[in-house]
C-alpha positions in Angstrom: -10.8 13.7 -41.7 -7.8 12.4 -43.5 -4.5 11.7 -41.8 -2.9 14.7 -43.4 -5.0 17.1 -41.5 -5.3 16.5 -37.8 -6.7 18.4 -34.8 -4.1 19.7 -32.3 -5.5 17.4 -29.6 -5.2 14.2 -31.7 -1.7 13.3 -30.4 -2.8 13.9 -26.8 -5.9 11.7 -27.3 -3.7 9.0 -28.7 -1.4 9.4 -25.7 -4.4 9.1 -23.4 -5.3 5.8 -25.0 -1.8 4.6 -24.3 -2.4 5.2 -20.6 -5.5 2.9 -20.4 -3.5 -0.4 -20.0 -1.9 1.1 -16.9 -5.4 2.0 -15.6 -6.6 -1.6 -16.1 -3.4 -2.9 -14.3 -4.3 -0.8 -11.2 -7.7 -2.3 -10.7 -6.8 -5.6 -8.9 -5.2 -3.6 -6.1 -8.4 -1.9 -5.3 -11.0 -4.4 -6.4 -14.4 -4.0 -8.0 -15.5 -1.6 -10.8 -14.6 1.3 -8.6 -11.0 0.1 -8.6 -10.5 1.7 -12.0 -11.6 5.2 -10.8 -8.4 6.6 -9.1 -6.0 5.9 -11.9 -8.6 6.6 -14.7 -9.6 9.9 -13.2 -6.1 10.9 -12.5 -4.8 10.2 -16.0 -7.9 11.7 -17.7 -7.8 14.9 -15.7 -4.1 15.2 -16.2 -4.5 15.1 -20.0 -7.4 17.6 -19.9 -5.3 20.0 -17.8 -2.4 19.8 -20.2 -4.7 20.4 -23.3 -6.4 23.4 -21.7 -3.1 24.9 -20.4 -1.5 24.6 -23.8 -4.5 26.0 -25.6 -4.8 29.1 -23.4 -1.0 29.4 -22.9 -1.0 29.1 -19.1 2.0 29.9 -17.1 3.8 27.3 -15.1 2.2 28.6 -11.9 -1.2 28.1 -13.4 -0.2 24.5 -14.3 0.9 23.8 -10.8 -2.2 25.3 -9.2 -4.5 23.5 -11.5 -2.9 20.2 -10.6 -3.2 20.9 -6.9 -6.8 21.9 -7.4 -7.7 18.8 -9.3 -6.0 16.6 -6.6 -8.0 18.4 -3.8 -11.3 18.2 -5.8 -11.1 14.6 -6.8 -9.0 13.3 -3.8 -11.7 14.0 -1.3 -14.4 11.6 -2.7 -11.8 9.0 -3.8 -9.3 8.9 -0.9 -10.9 10.6 2.1 -14.7 10.4 1.8 -15.2 10.1 5.6 -13.9 13.6 6.1 -16.2 15.4 3.7 -19.3 17.2 4.8 -22.4 15.3 3.6 -20.0 13.3 1.4 -20.0 16.3 -1.0 -18.3 19.4 0.4 -14.6 19.1 1.4 -13.8 20.2 5.0 -10.6 21.4 6.6 -10.0 17.8 7.7 -10.2 16.8 4.1 -7.5 19.2 3.1 -5.3 18.2 6.0 -5.8 14.5 5.3 -5.1 14.9 1.5 -1.9 16.8 2.3 -0.7 14.0 4.5 -1.6 11.4 1.9 0.8 13.0 -0.6 3.5 11.2 1.5 1.6 8.5 3.3 -0.5 6.9 0.5 2.4 5.2 -1.1 3.2 3.3 2.1 -0.5 2.5 2.7 -0.8 1.2 -0.8 2.0 -1.3 -0.3 1.4 -2.4 3.3 -2.4 -2.9 3.3 -4.1 -6.2 2.5 -5.4 -6.2 -1.0 -7.9 -5.3 -2.3 -7.6 -1.9 -0.6 -10.7 -0.3 -2.2 -12.5 -0.3 1.1 -9.7 1.7 2.8 -9.4 5.4 2.7 -6.1 6.8 1.7 -4.3 4.5 -0.8 -6.4 5.9 -3.6 -4.4 9.1 -3.5 -1.3 7.4 -4.9 -2.7 6.4 -8.3 -4.6 9.6 -8.5 -1.4 11.7 -8.0 0.6 9.5 -10.3 -2.2 9.6 -12.9 -2.4 13.4 -12.8 1.4 13.7 -13.2 1.8 11.1 -16.0 -1.3 12.3 -17.8 -0.1 15.9 -17.9 3.4 15.0 -18.8 2.3 12.6 -21.6 -0.1 15.0 -23.1 2.4 17.9 -22.9 5.1 15.8 -24.5 2.7 14.8 -27.3 1.6 18.4 -27.9 4.8 20.5 -27.3 7.4 18.2 -29.0 7.7 16.4 -32.2 9.0 13.3 -30.4 7.5 9.9 -31.2 9.3 7.6 -28.9 9.1 9.7 -25.7 5.3 9.7 -25.6 5.5 5.9 -25.6 8.0 5.7 -22.7 5.7 7.6 -20.2 2.8 5.2 -20.6 5.2 2.3 -20.3 6.5 3.8 -17.0 2.8 4.2 -15.9 2.1 0.6 -16.6 5.2 -0.5 -14.8 4.2 1.7 -11.8 0.8 0.1 -11.5 2.3 -3.4 -11.8 5.0 -2.7 -9.2 2.4 -1.3 -6.7 -0.1 -4.0 -7.6 -0.7 -7.6 -6.5 1.0 -10.8 -7.4 -2.1 -12.2 -9.0 -2.2 -10.4 -12.4 -5.6 -10.5 -14.1 -5.5 -10.6 -17.8 -1.8 -9.8 -17.9 -1.3 -11.4 -21.2 -4.1 -9.4 -22.8 -2.7 -6.2 -21.3 0.7 -6.8 -22.9 -0.9 -7.6 -26.2 -3.1 -4.5 -26.1 -0.3 -2.2 -25.1 2.0 -3.6 -27.8 -0.7 -3.1 -30.5 -1.3 0.5 -29.3 2.4 1.3 -29.6 2.5 -0.3 -33.1 -0.5 1.8 -34.2 1.1 4.9 -32.8 4.3 4.3 -34.8 2.5 3.3 -38.0 0.2 6.3 -37.8 3.1 8.7 -37.5 4.9 7.0 -40.4 1.8 7.4 -42.6 1.3 11.0 -41.6 5.0 11.7 -42.4 4.5 10.3 -45.9 1.2 12.1 -46.4 2.5 15.5 -45.3 5.6 15.2 -47.5 3.5 14.2 -50.5 1.1 17.1 -50.0 4.1 19.4 -50.0 6.0 18.1 -53.0 3.3 16.6 -55.2 0.9 18.6 -57.4 -1.9 16.0 -56.9 -3.1 16.2 -53.3 -4.4 13.5 -51.2 -7.8 12.2 -52.2 -9.2 10.2 -49.3 -7.9 7.1 -47.4 -5.4 4.7 -48.9 -5.4 1.0 -48.4 -2.7 1.3 -45.7 -4.9 3.7 -43.8 -7.8 1.2 -44.0 -5.5 -1.5 -42.6 -4.6 0.8 -39.7 -8.3 1.4 -38.9 -8.9 -2.4 -39.1 -6.1 -3.0 -36.6 -7.7 -0.4 -34.3 -11.0 -2.3 -34.4 -9.1 -5.5 -33.5 -7.4 -3.6 -30.7 -10.7 -2.4 -29.3 -12.1 -5.9 -29.4 -9.0 -7.3 -27.6 -9.3 -4.5 -24.9 -13.0 -5.5 -24.4 -12.1 -9.1 -23.8 -9.3 -8.0 -21.5 -11.7 -6.1 -19.3 -14.3 -8.9 -19.4 -11.7 -11.4 -18.2 -10.5 -9.0 -15.5 -13.9 -8.6 -13.8 -14.9 -12.3 -14.0 -14.8 -14.0 -10.6 -11.7 -16.1 -10.0 -10.5 -18.1 -7.1 -8.2 -16.5 -4.6 -5.7 -19.3 -5.1 -4.9 -17.7 -8.5 -4.7 -19.2 -12.0 -8.1 -20.8 -11.6 -11.3 -19.3 -13.0 -14.2 -19.0 -10.6 -17.3 -21.2 -10.7 -19.2 -18.5 -12.5 -16.8 -18.3 -15.4 -17.9 -19.8 -18.7 -16.0 -22.6 -20.3 -14.4 -20.3 -22.8 -12.9 -18.2 -20.1 -11.5 -21.2 -18.3 -9.0 -21.6 -21.2 -7.7 -18.1 -20.7 -4.7 -17.2 -18.5 -6.7 -15.6 -15.7 -3.9 -15.1 -13.2 -0.2 -15.0 -13.5 2.2 -14.9 -10.6 4.8 -12.1 -10.5 7.1 -10.3 -8.1 5.8 -6.9 -6.8 7.0 -4.3 -4.3 4.7 -5.4 -1.5 6.5 -8.8 -1.4 9.7 -7.1 -0.3 8.3 -4.8 2.3 7.2 -5.5 5.9 4.2 -3.6 7.2 5.0 -0.9 9.8 3.4 -2.9 12.7 5.7 -4.0 15.5 4.1 -6.9 17.4 6.6 -6.5 20.2 4.8 -3.3 21.2 1.9 -5.4 22.4 2.0 -7.6 25.5 0.4 -11.0 25.5 -3.3 -10.7 26.1 -3.2 -13.9 28.2 -1.3 -12.0 30.9 -4.6 -10.2 31.7 -6.5 -13.4 32.4 -6.1 -13.3 36.2 -7.3 -9.6 36.0 -10.4 -10.6 34.2 -11.4 -13.5 36.5 -10.6 -11.7 39.8 -10.4 -7.9 39.6 -13.0 -7.5 36.8 -15.0 -10.5 37.8 -18.3 -8.6 38.0 -17.5 -5.8 35.6 -19.2 -5.6 32.2 -16.5 -5.7 29.5 -18.7 -5.8 26.4 -22.3 -5.7 25.5 -23.1 -8.0 22.6 -26.3 -8.1 20.6 -26.8 -10.9 18.2 -24.6 -13.5 19.8 -24.7 -16.8 17.8 -26.0 -19.8 19.7 -23.1 -21.8 21.2 -20.6 -19.2 20.0 -17.6 -18.0 21.8 -16.3 -14.4 21.7 -12.6 -14.9 20.8 -10.2 -12.2 22.0 -6.8 -13.6 21.1 -5.3 -16.6 19.4 -1.8 -17.5 20.5 0.7 -20.1 19.2 4.1 -19.2 20.6 5.6 -19.9 24.1 9.0 -18.5 25.2 9.0 -20.2 28.6 7.2 -17.4 30.3 4.0 -16.6 28.4 2.0 -17.6 25.3 2.0 -14.9 22.6 1.8 -14.5 18.8 4.4 -16.2 16.7 3.3 -14.3 13.7 5.5 -11.5 12.5 4.2 -8.1 11.7 4.0 -9.1 8.0 1.2 -11.5 8.9 -0.9 -8.6 10.2 -2.1 -6.6 7.2 -4.0 -3.4 7.2 -7.6 -4.0 5.9 -10.8 -2.1 5.4 -14.2 -3.0 6.6 -14.3 -6.0 4.3 -11.7 -8.7 5.2 -10.1 -9.9 2.0 -10.1 -13.6 3.1 -13.2 -15.6 3.4 -13.5 -18.9 5.2 -16.3 -21.4 4.6 -19.1 -21.7 7.1 -22.2 -20.1 8.6 -22.2 -16.4 9.0 -23.2 -14.5 12.1 -23.8 -10.8 12.6 -23.4 -9.1 16.0 -23.1 -5.6 17.4 -20.5 -5.0 20.2 -20.4 -2.1 22.6 -17.2 -1.7 24.6 -17.7 -1.0 28.3 -14.7 -1.5 30.7 -12.5 -3.4 28.3 -9.3 -1.6 27.1 -6.9 -2.9 24.6 -5.9 -3.2 20.9 -7.4 -6.7 20.4 -10.7 -6.8 18.4 -12.8 -9.8 19.5 -14.8 -11.9 17.0 -16.9 -15.1 17.0 -14.6 -16.9 14.5 -13.0 -15.7 11.2 -14.1 -12.1 10.7 -15.6 -11.3 7.3 -16.5 -7.7 8.0 -15.6 -5.3 10.8 -17.1 -1.8 10.9 -16.2 0.6 13.7 -18.5 3.2 15.2 -18.3 5.8 17.9 -16.1 8.9 18.4 -12.8 7.2 17.4 -14.2 5.1 14.5 -12.0 6.8 11.9 -8.8 6.3 13.8 -9.7 2.7 14.7 -10.6 1.9 11.1 -7.3 3.4 9.8 -5.3 1.4 12.3 -7.1 -2.0 11.8 -4.9 -5.0 11.0 -5.9 -8.6 10.6 -4.1 -11.9 10.5 -5.7 -14.5 8.4 -3.8 -17.4 9.9 -4.6 -16.5 13.5 -8.2 -15.2 12.9 -7.0 -12.2 14.9 -7.7 -8.5 14.5 -6.3 -5.5 16.2 -6.5 -1.7 16.0 -3.6 0.5 16.8 -6.0 3.1 18.1 -7.2 0.7 20.7 -10.7 -0.1 22.0 -12.0 1.7 25.1 -15.3 2.5 26.8 -17.8 3.9 24.3 -16.3 2.2 21.3 -18.7 0.2 19.1 -18.2 -2.1 16.1 -20.3 -4.5 14.1 -19.1 -8.0 13.3 -19.8 -10.4 10.5 -18.1 -13.7 11.2 -17.8 -17.3 10.0 -18.7 -18.9 13.3 -16.2 -21.2 15.1 -18.3 -23.5 17.3 -17.3 -26.3 19.8 -17.7 -29.8 18.4 -20.7 -31.7 19.5 -20.4 -35.3 20.9 -21.5 -36.7 17.6 -18.9 -34.7 15.7 -16.2 -35.8 18.1 -17.2 -39.4 17.7 -16.7 -39.0 14.0 -13.2 -37.6 14.6 -11.8 -40.8 16.2 -8.8 -41.8 14.3 -8.2 -38.4 12.8 -4.6 -37.6 12.1 -2.4 -34.4 12.3 -3.4 -31.4 10.2 -1.2 -29.4 7.9 -0.7 -26.3 10.1 2.7 -25.5 11.4 3.6 -26.4 15.0 3.5 -23.8 17.7 6.8 -22.2 18.4 7.8 -23.3 22.0 11.0 -23.4 23.9 12.3 -24.2 27.4 9.5 -26.8 27.9 9.8 -28.5 31.3 10.9 -32.1 31.1 8.0 -33.2 33.3 5.5 -32.0 30.7 7.2 -33.9 27.9 7.4 -37.1 30.0 3.7 -36.8 31.0 2.7 -36.3 27.4 4.2 -39.6 26.4 2.9 -41.5 29.5 -0.7 -40.2 29.2 -1.0 -41.1 25.5 0.8 -44.4 25.5 -2.4 -46.3 24.6 -3.6 -43.7 22.0 -2.9 -44.0 18.4 -4.3 -41.1 16.4 -3.8 -37.4 17.1 -7.4 -37.0 18.2 -7.2 -39.9 20.6 -4.0 -38.4 22.2 -5.6 -35.0 22.6 -8.8 -36.5 24.1 -6.7 -38.5 26.5 -4.8 -35.4 27.7 -8.1 -33.5 28.0 -9.8 -36.1 30.1 -6.8 -36.6 32.3 -6.7 -33.0 33.3 -10.4 -32.8 33.8 -10.5 -35.9 36.0 -7.3 -35.3 38.1 -7.3 -31.5 38.3 -9.1 -29.1 40.5 -10.1 -25.5 39.7 -8.9 -22.4 41.6 -8.8 -18.8 40.4 -6.5 -17.8 43.2 -9.0 -16.3 45.6 -8.1 -19.0 48.2 -4.4 -18.6 47.6 -4.3 -22.2 46.3 -3.3 -21.3 42.7 -0.5 -19.0 41.6 -1.1 -16.9 38.5 0.8 -17.1 35.2 1.8 -19.9 32.9 5.5 -19.8 32.9 7.7 -22.9 32.9 8.0 -22.8 36.7 4.3 -22.5 37.2 3.4 -25.3 34.8 6.1 -27.6 36.3 4.5 -26.9 39.7 1.1 -27.8 38.3 2.4 -31.2 37.0 4.4 -32.1 40.0 1.9 -31.2 42.8 0.2 -33.9 44.7 -3.1 -32.5 43.4 -3.2 -30.4 40.2 -4.7 -27.0 41.0 -5.1 -24.2 38.5 -7.4 -22.2 36.3 -8.0 -22.1 32.5 -4.7 -20.3 32.0 -2.6 -23.2 33.4 -4.5 -26.2 32.1 -4.8 -24.8 28.5 -1.1 -23.8 28.4 0.0 -27.2 29.7 -2.2 -29.2 27.2 -0.9 -27.0 24.4 2.8 -27.8 25.3 2.1 -31.5 25.7 0.4 -31.6 22.2 3.3 -29.7 20.7 5.7 -32.3 22.2 3.7 -35.0 20.4 3.9 -33.2 17.0 0.3 -31.9 16.9 -0.3 -28.3 15.7 -2.2 -26.5 18.4 -2.9 -22.9 19.6 -4.2 -21.3 22.8 -7.3 -19.1 22.6 -8.4 -16.5 25.1 -12.1 -15.6 25.0 -15.5 -15.4 26.7 -18.6 -17.5 26.8 -21.5 -17.8 29.2 -22.2 -20.8 31.4 -25.8 -20.8 30.2 -27.4 -19.7 26.8 -28.2 -16.0 26.7 -31.2 -14.5 25.0 -31.1 -10.9 23.8 -28.2 -8.7 24.9 -25.2 -10.5 26.4 -23.4 -8.6 29.2 -19.9 -10.0 29.0 -18.2 -10.0 32.4 -14.8 -10.9 33.6 -15.8 -14.2 35.2 -16.9 -15.4 31.8 -13.3 -15.3 30.5 -12.0 -18.7 29.5 -8.9 -20.2 27.8 -9.1 -23.3 25.6 -7.0 -25.2 23.1 -7.6 -25.6 19.4 -5.8 -28.4 17.4 -5.8 -28.8 13.7 -6.9 -32.3 12.7 -6.7 -33.8 9.2 -10.1 -33.3 7.5 -11.7 -31.4 10.3 -9.7 -28.2 10.6 -9.3 -26.5 14.0 -11.1 -28.4 16.8 -11.7 -27.0 20.3 -10.6 -28.8 23.5 -11.4 -27.8 27.1 -8.9 -29.3 29.5 -10.0 -27.1 32.5 -11.9 -29.0 35.2 -15.4 -27.7 36.1 -15.3 -24.6 38.2 -17.2 -26.2 41.0 -14.5 -28.8 41.4 -12.5 -27.3 44.2 -9.1 -28.5 45.5 -9.0 -30.7 48.6 -8.6 -28.8 51.9 -7.3 -31.7 54.3 -3.7 -30.9 53.9 -1.3 -32.7 56.3 0.1 -30.7 59.2 3.8 -30.0 58.9 6.2 -31.9 61.2 7.8 -29.8 64.0 11.4 -28.9 63.4 13.5 -28.3 66.6 15.6 -25.2 66.5 19.4 -25.8 66.4 21.6 -24.5 69.1 23.4 -21.4 68.1 26.2 -19.4 69.8 25.2 -16.0 71.3 26.1 -13.0 69.2 29.3 -11.1 70.0 29.1 -8.0 72.3 28.7 -4.7 70.4 31.7 -2.4 70.1 32.1 0.3 72.7 32.4 3.1 70.1 30.9 3.3 66.7 33.5 4.5 64.1 32.7 7.9 62.6 31.6 7.8 59.0 30.4 10.3 56.5 26.6 10.2 56.8 26.2 11.9 53.4 26.0 9.5 50.5 26.4 10.8 47.0 23.3 9.9 45.0 25.5 9.2 42.0 27.5 6.7 44.0 24.3 5.2 45.3 22.9 4.4 41.9 24.1 1.1 40.4 25.5 1.1 36.9 23.3 -1.1 34.8 24.1 -1.9 31.2 21.0 -1.1 29.3 20.2 -2.6 26.0 21.1 -0.3 23.1 18.0 1.7 22.1 16.9 2.0 18.6 18.5 5.2 17.2 15.6 5.8 15.0 17.8 5.9 11.9 15.5 3.6 9.9 12.5 5.8 10.7 14.4 8.9 9.8 15.4 7.4 6.5 11.8 6.5 5.7 10.7 10.0 6.7 13.4 11.6 4.6 12.6 9.3 1.7 8.9 10.2 1.9 9.6 13.9 2.1 12.0 13.7 -0.8 9.6 11.7 -2.8 6.8 14.2 -2.2 9.0 17.1 -3.1 10.2 15.4 -6.2 6.6 14.7 -7.2 5.6 18.3 -6.6 8.7 19.7 -8.5 8.5 17.1 -11.4 6.6 19.5 -13.8 9.3 22.1 -13.3 12.1 19.6 -13.8 10.4 18.3 -16.9 10.2 21.8 -18.5 13.8 22.6 -17.5 15.0 19.3 -19.1 13.1 19.9 -22.3 14.5 23.4 -22.6 18.0 22.3 -21.8 17.8 19.5 -24.3 16.5 21.8 -27.0 19.3 24.3 -26.4 21.9 21.5 -26.5 20.6 20.1 -29.8 20.5 23.6 -31.4 24.1 24.2 -30.4 25.6 20.8 -31.3 23.4 19.4 -34.1 23.5 20.2 -37.8 25.7 22.5 -39.9 27.3 25.7 -38.8 24.4 27.7 -40.4 21.8 25.6 -38.5 23.6 26.2 -35.3 23.8 29.9 -35.9 20.1 30.0 -36.6 19.6 28.0 -33.4 21.3 30.8 -31.4 18.8 33.4 -32.7 16.0 30.9 -32.0 17.1 30.6 -28.4 16.9 34.4 -28.0 13.4 34.5 -29.6 12.3 31.6 -27.2 13.5 33.6 -24.2 11.5 36.6 -25.5 8.4 34.3 -26.1 8.6 33.1 -22.5 8.5 36.8 -21.5 5.3 37.4 -23.5 6.7 38.5 -26.9 4.6 37.3 -29.8 6.5 35.6 -32.6 5.0 34.3 -35.9 6.6 31.9 -38.2 6.1 34.2 -41.2 8.2 37.0 -39.6 11.8 37.4 -40.6 14.7 38.0 -38.3 14.8 41.7 -39.2 11.1 42.0 -38.3 11.6 40.3 -35.0 14.7 42.4 -34.3 12.8 45.6 -34.9 10.0 44.6 -32.6 12.4 43.5 -29.9 14.4 46.7 -30.2 11.3 48.7 -29.4 10.3 46.6 -26.4 13.8 46.1 -25.1 16.0 49.0 -26.3 18.7 48.4 -23.7 19.5 44.9 -24.9 21.8 44.7 -27.9 20.5 42.1 -30.3 21.4 43.5 -33.8 24.9 41.9 -33.9 23.5 38.5 -33.3 20.7 38.9 -35.9 23.0 40.4 -38.6 25.7 37.7 -38.0 23.1 35.0 -38.4 21.7 36.6 -41.6 25.2 37.0 -43.0 25.9 33.3 -42.4 22.6 32.1 -43.8 22.4 34.3 -46.9 26.1 35.1 -47.4 28.4 33.3 -49.7 31.1 32.7 -47.1 31.2 29.9 -44.5 31.3 30.8 -40.8 34.0 29.1 -38.8 33.3 27.1 -35.6 35.0 29.8 -33.6 32.6 32.4 -35.0 29.6 30.1 -34.2 30.8 29.7 -30.7 31.1 33.5 -30.3 27.6 34.1 -31.6 26.3 31.5 -29.1 28.0 33.1 -26.2 26.5 36.4 -27.2 23.1 34.8 -27.5 23.4 33.4 -23.9 24.4 36.8 -22.7 21.4 38.4 -24.4 19.1 35.8 -22.9 20.4 36.8 -19.5 20.1 40.5 -20.2 16.5 40.0 -21.3 15.7 38.1 -18.1 17.2 40.9 -16.0 14.9 43.4 -17.4 12.0 41.7 -15.5 11.2 41.9 -11.8 12.7 39.2 -9.7 9.4 37.5 -9.0 8.7 37.1 -12.7 12.1 35.6 -13.5 11.2 32.2 -12.1 8.0 32.1 -14.0 9.8 33.0 -17.2 12.4 30.3 -16.7 9.7 27.6 -16.3 7.2 29.1 -18.8 5.9 26.7 -21.5 5.3 29.3 -24.2 8.5 28.6 -26.0 7.7 24.9 -26.0 4.5 25.4 -28.0 4.2 25.5 -31.8 4.2 28.9 -33.4 0.8 30.3 -34.3 1.4 30.0 -38.1 2.6 26.7 -39.6 5.2 26.5 -42.3 5.6 24.1 -45.1 8.2 22.1 -43.2 6.8 18.9 -42.0 6.6 18.7 -38.3 7.1 15.0 -38.6 10.3 15.2 -40.6 12.4 14.6 -37.6 10.5 11.4 -36.9 11.0 10.3 -40.6 14.7 11.0 -40.5 15.4 9.3 -37.2 12.9 6.5 -36.9 11.8 5.5 -40.4 14.8 6.5 -42.6 13.7 4.0 -45.3 10.2 5.4 -45.8 10.2 7.4 -49.0 8.4 10.7 -49.1 6.8 9.8 -52.4 5.4 6.4 -51.4 1.7 6.3 -51.8 -0.6 3.3 -52.4 
């Protein structure tokens, strides 16, 4: 098929090809081959809907319903598969979930840890955007003669996927090259077609096959396809997480390509909606575990690694009262079952069943690689799962409670053996940041310097503090009233100044962490569980197996565990000295009571009894309201965007007809506006019909609307010898606008909205004329291309 004859869908197909770079740009956000599906399906289905709707002359309501239907059909498997019946049939929960995702998926896409392909929900955002952009791009390509506008929509689509993507940009250079070549081919193809159509109109000798210029365009297309294939190959090759470095499996030729490029994206400017201040320090429950829940089963663990410890919380901030997380909410990112970060080490797999434990913290045996929830609340727990890479800490906003189950796959964190600790002698300070502490008692800072005066390296200082606590301290969980709970500044100062140091894991680990921090060593406090003896089979985790230990980062060895708590069978001494007697001082006898008690009002006003306390100003919720309003406004704008696009196209067409060209052209445009209103109402218009023929048909179907004056005035201006004045042109246009309004009022009220947003008048007339549809492009874009140029 030559370029002078083209199928009606050819421009839409070219527009669809322009959307493919945006599809490729969305893949790194979701990961894997399936990462292409949401954007690809959305853009493709949107283009198909536009082609079918234009071919069958659908109304605007049919367009809108088809877009909603496509979103509900494809959104279930892509964005909410867990709600579908047998993973095939959508349920009422699927419809409810997809409705909420119209507003929520944009937030989820930006605040979740990438890749988000394992999560349910974020896929709705590129699917929706792809449906909208695909339909608008294809409609613009089919219903208008524009050349530049169909290029702007794919450009906006590419920018959208970059802005909602990741900082590491796979094959970004190739994407730019491919998209630039596509735009060049689009412009060149339209220029060639403009020349061919004009030549076929004005020359006697018609086109006879492909010219050399056409062959060049085809050659460029082959190069483009080859470049796109290389781009996809580079995109799926394994690369290091550190960016800009090809993975070990990449061939040497790929190592020379720009695999990753850093860039600024929207997720860098947003903080995830997780407020860590809503969660109390898990270390505050330690006394509850070791006393109240001493014999209660908190978890049942199957597959416990040998020597492993079930870590519940990792804390590295102390405010003078309790240890807590120093990480802000931005360090806790929402993830799916697969944790995006992978530490090096041996993997363990375990199944955990929650018994009497209640809380948001998700335990693990080290750095979690995969966490999959089960039980009745598995969907809510999965949706609310967040993970901090730095703290190896996971939490679920839905909380864990009795009956919850989850499977763990971890890189195990084990205590160091004596041989390994012997190799650490002389190890220096690691690169981690220091724990955030304040209001440290002076006695702790003094003891840290005194106890480590003979130690040189960071490891030697930590071992000196550990051995000093274990040798001089005694263990008490508070049952004998010899040890107070907590690890505040007052409690730790009491521990350090007592004649005999008495405490539990909570006090010894907190004191050692503060001393190490004063020495400039990065440490953290870990709350967890481990048995006193190896366990075979299922491990019944009880409260008395709760422990607290210290981890310090040493150069070349990573995080190393230290246990400063004395053995639990090392009880405090009981031979306390008797207190010396204190004689009571002589005091004067009290005065005699009064003979009569003064009468007073026994009624006390409750309002007077209450003390006026100045509360902290509560959050007015303005920010949340703004986010909600923005989400609702964005969803409404997305839903109404097809209507807005049609209204803008019609308004622009009317404005150009009224202001562009000569007076005769503007008068003809007034009659064209009347005919377009009639076409939107269902009136059939052919290009071969004259104004008088259209007037006669309209007079039969709408006898109450006076149109003859407009048609006769336009004919007189077009075929008459005189020249119409601008005032006459303005009058005719005013009459045309009034006629359009009268035509609309002849219809029932419920059809008037459909008529206003109908796309019938935006389509080409059934019968083509000799005028080149690409003439507008030739006049505005390529004014120097001659209509007789032919190679």
